[in-house]
C-alpha positions as CSV (number, residue, x, y, z in Angstrom):
1,M,-2.3,-0.1,-5.8
2,H,1.2,1.1,-7.6
3,F,4.9,1.0,-6.9
4,N,7.3,4.0,-6.9
5,A,10.7,4.4,-8.1
6,G,13.4,7.2,-8.1
7,I,14.3,7.8,-4.5
8,K,16.7,5.4,-3.9
9,E,18.0,6.9,-0.9
10,T,14.8,7.1,1.3
11,G,12.3,4.6,-0.4
12,G,9.1,4.4,1.6
13,T,5.5,4.1,1.4
14,E,2.8,7.0,0.4
15,V,-0.6,7.4,-0.4
16,L,-2.1,9.8,-3.0
17,Y,-5.7,11.1,-2.5
18,Y,-7.4,14.0,-4.5
19,G,-10.1,15.2,-1.7
20,D,-9.6,16.4,1.7
21,G,-12.2,13.9,2.9
22,N,-9.6,11.0,2.0
23,K,-6.5,12.4,3.7
24,V,-7.2,10.8,7.0
25,L,-7.6,7.2,5.5
26,A,-4.6,7.8,3.0
27,A,-2.3,8.9,6.2
28,K,-3.6,5.6,8.3
29,V,-2.9,3.0,5.1
30,S,0.3,4.6,4.5
31,K,1.0,3.8,8.3
32,A,-0.3,0.8,8.4
33,I,1.8,-0.5,5.3
34,S,5.0,1.2,6.7
35,E,4.4,-0.6,10.2
36,V,4.3,-4.2,8.6
37,L,7.2,-3.4,5.8
38,G,9.5,-1.5,8.5
39,I,9.9,1.4,5.9
40,K,9.8,5.0,5.8
41,D,6.2,6.4,6.3
42,R,6.1,8.9,3.8
43,G,2.5,9.9,4.9
44,A,-0.8,11.2,2.5
45,K,-0.1,13.3,-0.5
46,K,-2.7,15.7,-2.2
47,R,-2.4,14.9,-5.9
48,T,-5.0,17.0,-7.7
49,D,-3.3,16.5,-11.3
50,L,-4.0,12.9,-11.5
51,G,-6.8,11.7,-13.7
52,F,-7.1,8.3,-11.7
53,L,-8.2,10.4,-8.6
54,K,-9.5,13.0,-10.2
55,G,-11.9,11.3,-12.2
56,T,-13.6,9.0,-9.9
57,A,-17.2,9.5,-8.9
58,K,-16.6,7.8,-5.4
59,P,-13.9,8.7,-3.2
60,A,-10.2,7.2,-4.1
61,I,-6.8,6.9,-2.9
62,L,-3.5,5.6,-4.6
63,I,-1.5,3.6,-2.5
64,E,2.2,3.7,-3.5
65,V,3.1,0.6,-1.6
66,C,7.0,0.6,-2.2
67,F,9.9,2.2,-4.0
68,V,10.7,-0.9,-6.5
69,D,14.4,0.6,-7.0
70,T,15.3,0.7,-3.4
71,K,16.6,-3.0,-2.5
72,T,15.7,-2.6,1.0
73,N,12.1,-1.6,0.3
74,A,11.6,-4.8,-2.3
75,D,13.0,-7.0,-0.1
76,A,10.5,-5.7,2.8
77,Y,7.5,-6.2,0.2
78,N,8.6,-9.7,-0.9
79,K,9.2,-11.0,2.6
80,N,6.0,-9.4,4.0
81,F,3.6,-9.4,1.3
82,D,0.7,-11.1,2.9
83,Y,1.2,-9.1,6.1
84,C,1.3,-6.0,4.0
85,C,-2.0,-7.0,2.0
86,K,-4.0,-7.9,5.3
87,A,-2.7,-4.5,6.7
88,I,-4.5,-2.5,3.7
89,A,-7.3,-4.8,3.9
90,E,-7.9,-4.2,7.7
91,T,-7.1,-0.4,7.4
92,L,-9.8,0.1,4.6
93,S,-12.3,-2.2,6.1
94,G,-12.2,-0.9,9.4
95,K,-12.2,-4.6,10.5
96,R,-9.7,-7.4,11.6
97,L,-9.1,-10.8,9.3
98,K,-9.4,-13.5,11.1
99,E,-7.2,-15.7,9.7
100,E,-3.6,-15.4,8.0
101,A,-3.6,-15.9,4.4
102,K,-3.0,-19.0,3.1
103,L,-0.9,-20.5,0.3
104,V,-2.7,-22.4,-2.3
105,E,-0.6,-24.7,-4.9
106,K,-2.6,-25.5,-8.1
107,K,-0.9,-26.7,-11.2
108,N,2.8,-25.8,-9.9
109,V,1.5,-22.3,-9.2
110,V,1.1,-20.7,-6.0
111,H,-1.8,-18.4,-5.1
112,R,-2.3,-16.6,-2.2
113,V,-5.9,-16.7,-1.0
């Protein structure tokens, strides 16, 4: 996962992929994030120049969750973090999660589990 920056006017989410076999998965993940965050779906983007995607032995995607320099995107991400994580997990696994994420406080630090 990664965060984008640079297009303050539009923002949105996009998912990068290398091989055409990952295009459908990338599009599904991008759509799922867009729906839960309420931000623009910039879709699946083929990138053959990124070592992270190009140098993997297994299929890989790079999730650009949102544009952190776009206030509406950053606010949506912060407000809906748990829903975003759940949407990604469900889309990647093809399964519905049974429970919402629970907040656990330990030594004055809040962890999402």
